[in-house]
N, C-alpha and C positions, 0 to 999 in steps of 0.2 A: 469543699471538704465535708465529708459526712463522718460524724462520730457515732459508732455503733453502740448505743446504750443497751440494747438487748432487752428492752422492756416488753412484757407480754402484750399482745394485741387483744383487747377485749372483744373486738368485732369478728374474730375468727370463728367460723361456724364449727360445731362439734364434728370431729373427725377430719377436719381440714388440716393441712400441713401447717404446723406452728413455726413458720419461717420468718425471719426478720425482714422488714420492708426493703432493706438495702440489697438483700439477695434477689428479690424480685426486680429491683432496679438494674442489677448486673445482668440478670437473665434477659431483660427486655432491652438491654444495651442503651440505657438512659444516657444521653449525651451530657447531662448535667452532673453525673457522678464521675468525677475525675480522680478524687482521692478518698480513701476509706481507711478509718482507724477503728479496729475492734479492740476496745479496752480490755485489759487483762482480767478484770473482775467480771466480765460478761461471758455468757455461754458461747463457746466455739468448739464444740465437740467433733468427733470424727465424722459423723454424718453431715454436719453443717460444713465442715472443711471440704469434704469430698464434693458436696453440692456446689460450694463456692468455686472450687477449682474447675469443676465441669462447666460452670457458667462462664468462667473467664476464657475458656477455649475459643469462644466466638465473640466475646466482648471486644469492642474496638474503641472504647472511650476511657476506661479506668487506667490511670497511669501510675498511681501510687497505692500500695496496699501494705498496711501495717497492722500486725496482729501478734505482737510480742507477748510472751508469757503463757502461751497456750501449748499444751503437749501435742506433738504431732506423732500419730501412730504410723506404722509402716504402710497401712492402706491409704492413709491421708497423704503420705509422702509420695506414693506412686501416682496419686491423683494430681498432686502439685507438679510432679515431673512431667506428666502427660500434658498438663495445661501450659506450662512454661515453654514446652517444645513447640507449641503451635500458636500461642498468643503472640500478636505482633504489635501490641500497644504498651504493655506494662513496662514502666521504666525503673521503679524502685520497689524492693520487696524486703519485708522483715517479718518472718514467721518463726514459730518454735519457742521453746523455753530453755532452761539451763541443762536439759538432758537431750537437746536436739542432736548434738554431735556424738552422743554416747551410744555404744552398741546396744541394739535391741535383741533380747534373747530369742533364740530360734522358735521357742514355743509361742512367741508373740508375733511370729512372721518376720523376724529380723534377719535370720540366716547369717548371723555374724556381722551384720552391717548396721549402720545407724540410719535414722530417718533423714538426717542431713545428707548422707551419701546418696540415698535414693533420690532425694529432691534435686541434688546437683546434676544428676543425669539430664534433667530437663533444662537446668540453667545452661549447661554446656551447649545446648541447641537453640537457646533463645536468640531471637533476631532483634530484640528491643531492650532487654534488661540492661540498665546502666549502673544501678546501685544495688549491692547486696549487703544488708546489715546483719552480720553474724556476731555482734557484740553480746557477750554473756550468753552464749548458746552451747556451752559444754563442748566446744571444739577440741578434739583430741588429735594426736599425731596421725592416726588412721584417717580421720575425716579430713585432715589438712591435705592429705595426698589427693583426695577427691576434689578439694577446693582448687588445688593447683591444676588438675586436669580440666576443670570447668573454666578456669581463667585462661588456660592455653587455647581452648576451643571457642569460647564465646567472644565474638568480635566486637560486641557492644559494651561489655562490662568494664566501666571506667573507674568505678569506686567500690572499695570493699572496706568494711569495718570489722576488725578482728580482735578488738580489745576485750579485756575482762574474761579471758578464757584461760583459767589457771592450769588446765591439763595440757595446754599446748606448749611444747618445748621448742627449743631452738631448732631441733632436728625437724619437727613438723612444720615450723614456720619456713624453714629452708625449702621444704618440698612445695609448700603453697606458693611462695614467692618465685620459685623457679618456674612454675607454671605461668605466673604473671609475666615474667621475662620472655617466655616463649610466645605468649599471646601478643605482647608488644603494644597493648592499648591502655594499660592501667594509668590513671591520672591522679587518683586520690587513695592514699593508704592511711588508715586510722588504727593505731595500736594502743589507744588510751588504756592506762592502768595495766600495762603488760610488764612482766618481769622478763627482760631480755638477757639471756646469757650471751657468751661470745659468739656462739653459732648463730643465734637469732640476730645479733647486731651485724654480723658479717652478711647475713642474708639480706638485710635492709640495705647495707652498703652495695652489694652486688646489684640489687634492683635499681638503686639510684644511679649506678655507673652504667647501666644497660641502656639500650635504645628506647626503653619505655618512657613515654612523655610524662613522667610524674610531675605534677604541678603542686600538690599539697601533701605534706607529711605531718601527721599528728602523732606526737609522742608524749602527750599530756600525762604527767605523773608516772611515767615509766621508770622502772628500776634498771640501771645499767652499771657495770663496773667501769673503771677508767679505760680498760682495754676495749670494752664495748663502746664507750664514748669516742675513743679514737677512730673506731671503725665507722661510726655514724658521721663523725666530722669529715672523714675522707669521702664518704658517700655524698654528703651535702656539697662539698667542694667540687665534686665531679659531675654534678647534675645540672646541666645547663637549662633544663626546662622548669626547675623548681621555682615557684612563685610565692608559696605560703608555707611557713614553718611554724609549728606550734609545739614548743617544748616546755610549756608552763608546768610547774611542779616537778620537773626533772631536776634532780639534785646536781647542780653545777658548781657548788662550792667545794672547798678543800681540794682544789686541783682539778675539779671536774671540767670547768670551762677551759682550763689550760689544756686538758687532754682532748677535748672535743674541737676547740677552735685554734689551739696553739700549733706549734711545730711548723711544718712546711705545707700543711694542707691548703692554706689560703694565700700562700705567697704568690703574688702575681695573678691571683684569681679575681675576676670581676663577676659577681653574682647578679642575676636578674631578679632576686627576691624582692617582692613588693610588700609582704606582710610578715612580720617577725614577732611572735608572742613568746615572751620569756618571763612570765609572771611567777613570782615566788620560787626562784631557782637557787636561792642561797648564795648568789654572787656577792661577795663582800670584801675579799682580800685582793692584794696587789696583783699577783700573777693572773688570777682569774679575770680581774677587771681589764688588764692589758689584753688578754686573749679575746675577751668579748669585744673590746674596742677594735681589735684587728679584724674580727669577723664583721662587725658593723661597717667598717671602712670598705670592706669588699662588696657591700650591698649599697652602692651610692644612689640607686633609684628606688630604695624602699619608701613606701608611702605611709606605712603604719609600723611603729615600733613600740611595744608595750614592755616596759621594764619594771612594772609595779611589784612592790614587795621584795625587792633586792636591796639589802641595807648597805649599799656601797658608800652612802653619805656624800658629803661635799667633795671629799678628795677623789672619789670615784667619778663624780660628775665632771670634775675638772679634767680628768683623763679623757673623757668623751669630748669635752669642749675643745681640747687641743688636738683631738684626733678625729673620730668619726663625725662629730658635729661641729667641726671648726669652720666649715664654709657652707654647709647646708644641713638641714634636718628634715626628718619625715614630716609629711603633712599632719599626721597624728602622732603625738609623742606623749606617752604616759610614764610619769616619774612619781606616781603615787606611792606612799609608804616606803620611800627610799632613804629615810633618815636625813633629809636635807634641812639645813638651817638658813638663816638670813645670809650667811656667807656664800651660799650657793648661787645667789642671783647673778653674780658676775659671770658665772659659767652658763647662764641661760640667755645671754644676749642674742645668739643666733636663733635658738628656738622661738624666742619672743618675736623676732623679726620675721621669721620664715614659716613657722608651723601655723596651721589653721586650727588645730585642736591641741591644747596643752593642759595636761592634768597634773596638779601637784597635790592632789587629795591626800589627807592623812600624813602630812609632814608638820606636826604641831609646833616644832621649833622654828618654823619659818616666821611666825609671829607678825605683829604689826610692822616691825621694822623691815622684815623681808618683803612683805606685801607692798609696802610703800617704795622700796627700792625697785621692785618689779614694775610698778606703775611708772616710776620715774624713767624707766628704760623702754617704755611702751609706745613712744610716738612712732607713727607709721607702721605699727605692728600688723601682721597678717592674721593674728589670732581671731577666730570666729567663736570658738567655744573654749571657755576658761574655767577650769575646776579648781577652786580654792576652798573646797570643803575641808573642815577639820584641820586648819593650818594655824590655829591659835589666834584668830582674828577677834579683837575686842570691839566694843561699841566705838571707842575712840578711833580704832583702826578703820572701821567702816566709815566714820565721818571723814577721815583722810582720803579714803577711796572715792567717796562722793565728790570731794573737792577736786581730786585729780581728774575725774571723769568730766568735769565741767569744761576741760580742754578737749574739744572734740577730736583732736588728733591723737589723743591717748587711747590706745586700743580702739582705733576708729572703725574697725570691722567687726567688733564684738557684738554677737547676737545672743549668746547663751552664757550666763554667769552663774556658777554654782558656788554658794557661800554657806550652805548648811553645815551643821556639825561643829560650828565654832563656839567658843565660850560666850561670846556676846550675842549669839543668835537666839535670843529669847527676850520676852518682855516688850512692853509698849514702845519703848524708845527705839529698839532695833527695828520693829515693824514700821515705825514712822520714817526711819532712815531709809528702809527699803523702798517705801513709797516715794521719798525724795529722789532716790536713785532712778526710779522709773520715770519720774517727771523730767529728769535731765536727759535720759535716754529712753524715750517711749517705745522704741522698737526692741529694747533689750528684755529677754526672758530671764528673770531672776529666780533661781530655785533655792529655797531655804526652809520653808515650813516642813517639808518632808523629813528634815533632819534635825528638828528642834531637840535640844537636849542631847545631841550626839546620836540620834536615831537614824544614822546614815543608811541603814539597810532599806529604808523606804524610797531611796533614790533608785530609779530604774536604770540599770546598767546592762550593757550587752554582754555576750559570753566572755569577752576579754576584760570586763570591769569598767569600761568607759561609760560615763553618764550619758544617757540618751533621753532622759525625761524624768518625770516625777510620778509616783503612784497616783493615778487619777482619783482614788478614794480620799487622798489627802488634799488635793487641789492646790492651786497656786493662789496666793493672797491677791 
């Protein structure tokens, strides 16, 4: 991967072309240059864009090109279109700024069209492009029609990102996704931070119900009405190919989950979903909890379920324990910030026994009592990664944890143990106890220094909030 910093080259002779080294690498078809990112603060003007597009016409090694935040003129757009139509290697593309999809004035060569529309003529004829990132690119209803035509024609375009385009209405999205249905190859649709009206929601439903092999649907922080949620739910229930669903930040409280997952949509349905992200969706009351449980029961082969930040509390977890998680749980289950107390441990028996990654992060009312009840139920547990950060664990509680772990059958598979952000996680006594813990389980990675004093932001987490490590600058003790 090459980052295009765009620094001037002091060795360039007077009068010579002041071109960045990466352009020369593209022109010479350097096999080592596979991915290129031109940062938005670096120069990437019309002349350089035209030269880059021209070089890509014959390049057979570059697969990923990212140059977001740079204005694309109509001349540049024509060059990109010509390049995309003949290039046989490029797999992913992100160019343009927040005016990319906006009509260019005729005086500037626009002829009533946008630079995006001109570029899409080349996308339509591409024989290699798999991902087109149009997030925050000023997509309008007019340019959405061109997107639909490109998706209908391009036989390789499997992923499109259309989020954060405030001028795109449900009417425009309908035109775009109708093209995807005609093309029949789209696998990934990302609409992050979109406001979907009923027309837009129905367009997503129709795509999911079509023969398109949609595998991933991203609706992170989208805004929908209950009617829109009903349409989305119907689409999810009808999509046999769907494997990953991310609705994190989508408001599913106050009847939202009941609208999306309730009713007859999921009656008798068995979904093949393997990853379900439902972070901070506001699910906290009875009917929404029941609807969410019904949905999770329809996905018996899910490997990852992230429910972080939904304050359904002990009573909500009990619903899942007697329903979706009564006989099996996902390999990775995140119940962080769900308002759980020590009473919740009885509802965690199946996850403790069967999940390999279990997060209870930021449930401060779990406390020493809850943690010890957890460990008492942990013989022959499958858990490999356990996150007990910010659960109200004191020094005395950690002493009890160490005593419990002397029994090698307690969490016998545990390899990563996160205990930062707890009130006892400071001072010499806690550090000595952590060293004692490592002496008992020498193969156990214990993460705590990164969150001393509750500074849990220093824990490294993936996009879904799961702990994957510690900031290297902090180090492990």
